[in-house]
N, C-alpha and C positions, 0 to 999 in steps of 0.2 A: 922547262920547255917554254918558248915564247907564246904569249897569247896572240891569236889571230882575230883582228877586229874588223867588222864590216859596218860601214856607215850607211844608215838608212834614213829616209825622210819620214818623220812622224807627224808632220803638220807644218803649217806656214811658219817659216822661220825657225823650225825646231828640227834638230838632227839627232839621231840616236845611233850609237855604235854598239853592236853586239859583239862581245869578245869571247872567243872559244879558247880551249886549251886546258890541259890538266884534268880533263874529264868532266869539268863543270858545265852547268847549263843554266840559262836564265830562267828564273821562276817569277812568281808574283811579287816576291820581295825585292826583286832587282829594280834598279833605276830604269825608268822608261822614257821620261820626258822632263823638260824644264821650261817654264814660261815666266814672263814678267807681266802678264796681263795685256800687254801691247807690244808692238814691234818698234814703233817710232816714239821717241821721247825728246821733247824740247825743254831742257832745263834753263833756268834763268839765273843770270849773274847775281851773286850775293843772296840767293834764296836757297835755303837748306833743302837738301835732297834726301829721300829715303825710299828706295825701291826694293821690295823684297820679292824673291822668286817663289814660284809654286812648283813643287817637284812631285813626281810619282816614283816612290822608292827611296832607299837610303843613299845618301851622298857623303863621301869622305872628304871631298875638297872641291873648291871652285877656283877658276881662273878666268881671266879676260884678256883679249888681245884685239887691237893694239892697246896701248896705255890710254886710260880715260883722260878727259880734259882736266886741266889743273884744278886742284881742290877736291876732286872726286876720287873715291877708291872703292874697290870691291873687297868685301870681307871673305877671305879664303875659306873660312869655316862655315859661314852662313849663306854666302852668295848675295848678301844685301849690299846695294850700291848706296853709299852715303857720302856726305860732305857738303861743302858750299862752293859752287863754281867760282873761280877767281878770274877767268878770262872768257870772252866769247869764243865760240868755235863753230865752224860749219857742220852740217850733218856728216857723220862718219859712221861706217858700218863696223860693228864690234861683234865678236863671237865670245859668248860666255860658255865655258866648258864646265860641266858638272861630272865629276868622276865618282862612280860607284865601285862596288867590289868586282863586278864582272862586266859592267857596261859603262859607256861614256855618252852623255847627252849634251847636245849643244843648242844654244838659242842665239839667233842673230838679232841684234838690237841696232837700231839707227839712232844715234844720239847727237844732238847739237846743243849749244849754249847760246842764248840770245839775251838782249837787254830786257829787263822787267818793265811792265807797264807801271805808270805812276798816277797820272791824273786824267780825268775825263771831263769834257766841257760840252754841255747840251744847250743849244740855242732854242729858246722858247718864244715863239712868234707872238702869241697873244698878249704877253705882258712885258715884252722888251727886256728879257733877262737872260742871263747865262747861268745855268746850274753847274756847280762844281762838285766833283766827287774824287775821293781817293780810291784807287783800285787795289784790291787785295791780290797780290801776285800769285798766291797759291790757288785761289778759287775763281778769280775774275770778278768777284762781287764788288758792288759799289759801297762806299761809306760816305754819307753826306758830309760836305765840306763847305756849306754856305752857297751863296749865289751873288752875282753882280748885276745890278740894275744898270742898263745902258745910260750913258750921259744924256742930258736933255737934247733933243733934236736928232738923236740917232735911234730911229724907231723901225719896228716891224722887221726883226732879224729873219734872215732867210737860210743861213747855214753857219756852221762853225768850221773854220779852215785853219789848220795848224801850219805854221812855218816849219820847213824841214829841220831847222836847227832846234826846234822846241822852245824857243825863247818868246815867241809872239803868237797871238791868236788874232785872226781876222774874222770879222762878222759882216758880210754884205747885208745892207738894210734897204728894204723896199721904200721906206718913207711913207708919208701919207699926204693929205691935202695941205698940211702945214709944213711938214719936215721934208726936205729934199733927200733923195737917195744918197747914201753914204756907205763907206766901209769903215766900221769901227776897228780900231787897233788897240790891243791890250798887251802889256808886258806881263809875262807869267812869272810869279814868284818862284825862284828855283827850289826853295825848300818846302813851302806850304801850298804852292799852286794857286795863290790868290792872284786876282786880275787887277792890274793897274791901268786905267783908261789913259790912252794917249790921243794925240790929235787925229780926228777922222779925215777921210778922203772923200771928196764929192765924186760921184759917178753918174753915168747916163741914167735916165729914167727907165722904168720897167723892171720886171723880174731879173734877178742876177744869179750868176754862178761864177765861181772863182777857182783858179788852179795856179799852183806855184811850181816852178821848175825844181827838180831834185836838189840842185845846188843852192836854191833859195835866192837866186839873183833877180829873177823876173817873175812878175805875177800877171795873170791874164784874167780879165773880168768880162764876162759876156753880159750884154744887156738886151733883154727881149724886145723892148720897144724900138730901140734904134737899130736893132739887128747888126750890132757891131761887137768886136772884141777890142777892148782897150788894153794897152801894154804899159805896165808900170815897172819902174826900177825899184828894187827893195833895198833900203839902207840896212846893212847887216848889224849895225850897232844900235839903231833906234827903232827899226822895224817900219819906219815911215815909207809911204808909197809916193813915188814921183811919176806923174803921167808923162810918158815919153811922146805922146801925141803921134803914135804910130798905129792907130786903130785901123782895122780891116773889117770888111763886110762879111757876114755869115750868110747862111741860107735863110729860108723863111721860117719864122717862129722858133728861134733858137731857145733851147731849154737846158743845156748843160755844156760844160767845157772840161777838158782833161788834158794833161800833159803825159806823154808816154814815159815809162820808167827810166829811160836813158836821157831824157831831157832834150830830145831831138825834134819832136813834133807836138803840135797842139791840134786837138780834135774838138769839133762842136757838133752836138746832136741837134738837128733841125727838125723840130716836131711837125711844123706845118707843111714843109716840103718833103718830109719823109726821107731824110738823107743825112749823111755824115760828111762834114767838110774837114779836110786835112790841110795843115799849114806847116811849113818848115820854119824852124827857129834859127835866126842868125845868132850864133853863140856870142858874137862880139857886141851886138846892139840889142838883142831881144826882139828885133823886128820879125814880122811874119810874112811869108809868101805862100800863096795857095798852091797846093800840089794837085794838079789835075782837076777834074770835075768832081763834084760831091758824089759820094757812093750811095746809091739808092738802098733803102731798107723798107721792107714790107711792114706797114704799120706806122706807129708814131714812136720814133726812137726817143728814149727818155734818159738813158745813161750808158756810158761806155767805160770799160776798164780793160786792163792788159795783163798778160802773164809777166812774170818778173824779167824775162829776157827781152820783152818788147817785140817779140816775133809774132804774137797773136793778139788780136783784139776781140772783145765780146761786147755785144750791144743788146740791151733789153728793149723790147718794143711793146708799147701799149696798143690797144685796138686789136691787134692780132694775138696778144698775150704770148709772145715768142722770144726766144733767145737765139741770137745769131753769132756765128764765129767768122773771123776774117784773118787772113794772113796780112802782115805789114811789110811793105817794101822798105828795106833798110836804108835805101838811098833817098827816096822821095816821101815815104810815109803813106803812100797811097794804099788803100785797102782792097783786098780781093776776097770776095765771099767764098766761104767753104760750103760744102754740100749740105751739111747737117743743120737743120733748124729745129729746135726743140721747144715744146710748149712750156710756159710758165704758169703760175697761178693767175688769178684774176687781177688785172690792172697792175702790172709791174711798175715800180717807181724807182728802184735803185739796184745797182749791181756792184758786187765786190768780188775780186779774185783773191784767193788765199795766197799769202806770201810764198808758199811752196810752189805755186803754179799748178797744183794738182786738183783744186776744187774751185767752184764758183757758187755764189749765193745771190738770189734775187728776191727782194721784198715785194710783196703783192698786196696793195692797199685794200682792195675789196675782199680778197680772200683771207685777210688777216693771217698771212703765212709767209714763210721763206721757202722758196724752191731751191733744192740742192742739186749740184751737178759735179760730176767728175771730169777732169780735163786730162788729156794725154799730154804730158810735158814735152814730148817730142813733136808730135803732129798737131797738137792743139785741139784735137777732136773732142767733142762733147758727148757725154752720156748722162741720162737723168739719174738722180739719186734720191728721189722722194721729196718730202717737204715736212716742215714742222710748224706748229701754231705759234703765233706771237700774240701781243696785245692787239688792241683795236687800231686799225688804219696805220700799219707800219709804213714809214716814209723813207727811212735810210738805214743802211747797215755799214758798220765800221768794224774792221778786224785789227786787233792789236798787232804790232810789228812782229811779235814772236809767233803769231799764228795760233795761239792757244785759246783765245776768247773772241767771241763776236757779240756786237751790241746793236740792237735794233731800237730806233726811236718810234714809239707808238703815239701818233698825234691824237687818236681818238680816245685813248685811255690814260693819257698823261703819264706815261712811264717808259722805261727802257727795259727791254727784254735782254737778259744776259744769258749767253750760251757758252759752254765749253765745247771745244772742237776736237773730235777724234782725229788724230793726225794720220791714222792709217786709212780711215774710210771717209773722212770729211763730215761724218754725222754730227749733228748739233744736239747737245744735251742741255735741257733747260736748267739754268742756275738761279732763276728767280727774276721777278720784275720789280724795279725800283722806281719810286715816284719821282716825277719831275714837276716843274711848274706848268704853265698853261700852253698847250699846243707845241710840244717838242718836235723839231724838224730834223735836227742833225746833231751828231756827236763827233767830237774830235778827241783823240787819245794821245797822250804823251808817254814817253818812256825815258829811261836814263840808266846810268851805271849802277844805281842802287835802287831798291824798292823804297817806297815811302814808309818810314817807321815813326810812329807817334808814341810819345810817352809822357807821363806826368812828371814835371820838374818840381812843382810845389803842390801841396794839398792844403786846403783851408777848411776849418771846421768852425761854424758859428755856435756859440754857447749862450743859451737863452737866460740863464740865471746869473752868470757873471758878466753878461752884456759885453762880450768881446769875441774876437776871432783869433783862434790859434792857428799858426802857420807851421808847416813842416816841409823839409826837403824830402824828396822821394828817391830811394836807392833804386836805380834802374834795373839792377840784377835781381834783387830780392823783394822789392816793393816796400822795404822797411822805411819807417818814418823817423826823422830827427827834427825836434823842435827848433825853430829858427829865430829865437829871441822872444821877448815878452809879447803876450797877446796884444793885438790892436784893439783899442776901445771902440765899441759900437754904441748904438742907442739903447734905450730901455727895452728889455725883453726881445732881443734880436732873434729872428726865427728862420731866415732863409738868406742865401747868398748865391752869387754867381760871379764867374770871371768871363769877361767878354772875349771873343775868339782870338784877338791878337795877343792876349795875355798881358796887356798893359794896365788894365783897370779892373777893379772888383767893386761889387755893389752889395750892400746888406740892407735888408728891410727890418725895421724895428717896430714890433707890434704896439707896445705901450707908448713908445716914443712917437709913433705916428709919422715916421719919416723914412727916407732912404739915405744911407750914408755911403759915400764913394771914396775909393782909395786908389792911389797909384801903387803898383807893384814894383818895388825897387829892383832894377836889374842886378843880377849877380847874387843877391841875398834873399829875394822873395819877401822881404818885410813890407808890410802895408803901411802907407802914409796917407792919413785921411786928408782930403782936399775939398770936400763939400758935403752938404746935406740938403735934401729937398723934402718939404713937408707934404703930408697927405691928409685929406679930410677923412679921418677914420683910422682903423688899425690894419695896416698891411699884413697879409698872411702868407703870400707866396709870390715868387718872382721868376720870370722866364725871359729869354732873349731870342730875338729873331736870328736865324742862322747867318744872316748877312752881317751881324754885329752892329747894325745901325739903330735898332729899335728894341725897347725894353718894355715889358708888360708886368703889371702888379695887380693882384686882387686885394680889395680893401673891405674889411668887415665893418659893420656898423652902418655904412652907407650902401652896402651891397653893389659895389661897382668894380669894374676893371679899368685901369688907367694905363695909357700908352705914353711913352716918352721917346724922343729922338736923342741919340747919343752922338755928341760931336766926336768924330774919330781922332781929332788932334788933341783936344783938351779933356775929353771924357765927361764934359758937362752935359747934364740932362735938361731937355726942354719938353714940357708936357705937350702932347699933340692931340690927345683925344681921351674921352671917358665914355663908358657905356654901362648901362644897368645890367646886372646879372642876377642869379638866384640868391635866395636868402642864406646868409652866413657863408659867403664864398670861401673856399679853401685853396684848392690847387689851380694853377694856371700853367698851360704848356703851349708853346708854339710848335707846330708840326715841322718836320725836318726840311720841307720845301720852303717854309716861311710864308705860306699862303693862308693858313688857318690857325686860329687860337681857340683852345678848349678851356673852359672854366667849370670846375666842379663846385657844388654848393651843398653844405651839410644839412641845413634845416629844410630846404626845399627838395633835397634828395634828387638832384638832377645834374646833368652835364650839358653845357651849352656850347655850340660851335659857332664861331664867327669867322667871316672872311675879312682879311686885313690887307691893306695896301699902304706902304710907306708910312706905317705907324698910325693908320686910321682904321677904325672898325667900320668897314663899308657896308657890311650886311650881317644880320643875325641869321644864321643858316637854319638851325633847328635845335630843339631841346629834347633830351632823352631822359626819361625817369629812371633813376638808379637807386631804389630804396636801400638804405643801409649805410648812410654816411659816406659818400664818395670822398676820398682824400686826394692826395697828389697823383699825377698821371705821368706815364712815360709812353713813348712811341716804339713800335717795332722797328728793327733795323731797315726794313724796306719802306717804312712810312705809310703802310697800309692799314695798320691796326693801332688802337690806343688801349693801354692797359690801366685799369684802376682797381684799387683795393676798396671794398665796401667794409668799413671798419666795424660797424655794429652788427652787420649781417655775416661777418666772418666768411667772406666770399671774394673771389677775384673774377673780374669781368673783362673780356676783350670787346672792343667796339670797332666795327668795320668803318672805314672812312671812304666816302665817295671821292674819287680822284678829281672829278670835275667841280663838284659843288661844295665839298667839305662836309656834307651831311653825315652824321654818325648814326650807327644802329648797333644794338647789342647782339652779340653772337651767343645764342643760347647753347648750353644751359648755364654757363659759368663754371667756376671751379671752387669747390669747398676749400677753405683755408683754416689754419689754426685760429684761436681766439684773438681778435683785434689785429688783423693784418694792417700794415701801414702803407707799403709801396711795393710795386713790381719793377724790377730792374732787368730788362732783356739784355742778353749778350749780343754783340755785333755779328756773331756767326749764325744767328737765327735759329740755333738748335736748343738753347736753354735760357732760363731766366731765374731770378732769385726774388723771393718775397721776404720782407721782414715781418715777423709776427711778434707783437709786443706781449701777448698772453696776459695782459692786465685784466682784472686786478690781482689775480691769485698767482700767476706764474711769473717766470723770469724772462721768457721770450726765447726765440730761436730764428733760424733762417730755413726757409723751404726752397729746395731746388725744384725747378719746374721744367718739364720737357715741353718744347714749343712745336706745334704743327704750323709751319709757316704758311701753308696754303689756306688754312681755315682760321688761323689765329688762336686756336684753342690751346689751353694750358693744362698740363697733367702733373700733379704733385709727384715728386720722385726722390723723396728722402729729406730729412732734416739735419741741420748742423747747428751746433751750439755756438752762440755768440755771447756778448755781455748781457747785462740786465736791461730789459726794455729796449730792444734795438729799434731804431727809427729809420734813418736814411740809409740807402745802399747805393754805392756807385762803383761801376767797373772802370778801371783806369783806361786811358786811351790805347794802351797796348793790348788790352783784352786779357792780360795775364793775372791781374790781381783784383780782388774785391775788397772794398772798404765799407765798414758799417759803423754808424754812430750808435753808441749804447747810452740811452738817455739817463738811466738811473745809476749805472756803474761809472759814468763819467769817463768814458774811454772810447777809443776807436779800435775795432777788430780789423786786422789785416789778414786776408786769406790768399793762398795761391789757388788758381783755377786750373783744373785738369782740362786741357784743350779738347780731349776726346769725350769724356763723360760729363764734364761740368762739375765734378766733385770738388769740394773745398778741403784744403789741408793746411797744415803748418800755421795755425792761427797765432798771431801775436797781438797783444793789446797794448795800446799806447795811451797815456793819460791825456785828457783834454781839460777844458774848463768845466764848470758845473752845468749839467743838463745840455749836452751837445745835441744839435738838431740836424743841420744840413752840411753837405760836403760839396766842395768845388775844386777843380783842378786848374792849374796853369799848364797848358799843353805845349810841348815843343816838338818840332819835326826834325828828324835826322835822316 
């Protein structure tokens, strides 16, 4: 007898068919529903996928229709969708069918494939810098990737504006009493995201805003003081801007400019006159012609954005704390107000429409929040969707092109709030706040056909007894090490080393030799060739580098100082720039990930000191914190908000909170008990776990402790030990985050571990011989 099946709705996107026949009946053991936790999924090109179903009842098989995008497949036995997307794809509706003994359940999924995010650039107004970050495509989290200081004369940055092709970054600069207003132009390094300064462009005085047509041919710069929009031709190969001298007048007190998504119209928000000016773009010349009279807005319009079709525009208004919706005339660009006006939080500053056209977000500087709205993709109508907290004084919000992540610059707390976006509801889920430099105003995001992948190409170990550096090539798949020739000679009692960010030069401090030795890293082989040495007054103990790669800092015992050097980016030659007194018997030194602060630990005085630095100069001693128990070397949390130190004689681990504005440090009590004689804490970039080397001297052989990290409080909790070699000292996680390397000081080897990405557990240890008494580890990093 044939079964008779009836399809019934069991929930949003979930369908269940009850099948009768043969006298059977559906019971509690029958299949009732299947879900994937969400309805809408945006997968990313070249980023691995694993989506598992949740089912109620037994399932014999799964199927999906239509066929999934290239590179993805559904497992017929488990229902898991896995693979690596090989091509972009628009959103498509799919039906997953789960078949049970007597019932069939279906789940509707909407799946698309888009380009992954790669780099983020934050304009910091107070210190004329651009912070650079790598974006994790799976979580949206930032990874610090240095910063670029603006060239001399290009001061007071106002925004970061990305060219649509992703090759150039533009930064409008307000200037000051000495420097004229300009637009800085940078070429973006295609693999590592570094910024190369190009020739600037002079612009009219006053505050500025900048927008570029979607095809990248023309740029429009609004100037507050002249109440004009200047029109520039953009050279596609050099990124240079040519003033076409086709400027047009705006309304009174302009404060923002935008180009519609189809490149047809330019809009200016006029704060003083409470209006929006619309202009048609001549596609052949870039010239602007005004479309009708400015559209009035109740309040002070501060920002305008559009749905992807360009049919609807949305304006945030200060003063009235409101969000306005308009229809866009496709021929003229003129705006017609829609009926609904919704409240925002206090003092809106910026507006962003989601790439799907279904949600909008408004930053509110006084309310320290983002207001969330749903948009009807057909009518453009607005409805309120609540709000979420940000850092202090949020200024702008950017959404990555895939629509998965949102980023808010918080000028009052010097950080960026990262949010993941629920593609079904538009809700924002806090993914953490990452430190910036001083007064961040704007963030620009790049994407590409592959995510950023970093790995260690070479690993170097400094050996204090044999006075040399052992180099190894690193197997990208296993993390395995292969020695790359004879060790490079160093000075007497070498203790610490680093590789500068470009991977061209390495530096070793030699305690008894009283100097720094420098090496060129030979391309292709990784061998070190010494090219210079710089004497120090005393015995250097530890070395650290500014994330910009331009400045290097060393602690020196005997004279109780920290010394700063400037590094020539072409030759690698060091020039001393400053020296400052520190605590007694200084040990560790560490530059924070933003490059604004330097921390120095001292063993005899049992303290850690914070200094503010600028361009290789100790400009201020911030504060000193007592840390009884021999504080050793220090590492920073992945977000840059905590400093971790091992107190060697107290057998304890201590997190210190870092004030984002001043750099002042304070102990987070009560600390974490550790095994005997801990050496260093190495946090993982995912923010969930860390590792501590425990020397266990004089009686034991030492081990590693896995630590669980509370990112909100910085607190560490011991979570199991792992055996390493004898007397482990340094611990370094490789740039990919997949492997941990540990120097074993007494057994004269390096332990290589694989890291479980979920639990942080360590496995498959392999030990590789080093010189005698290995101390520190450094990587040469490559981007793929």
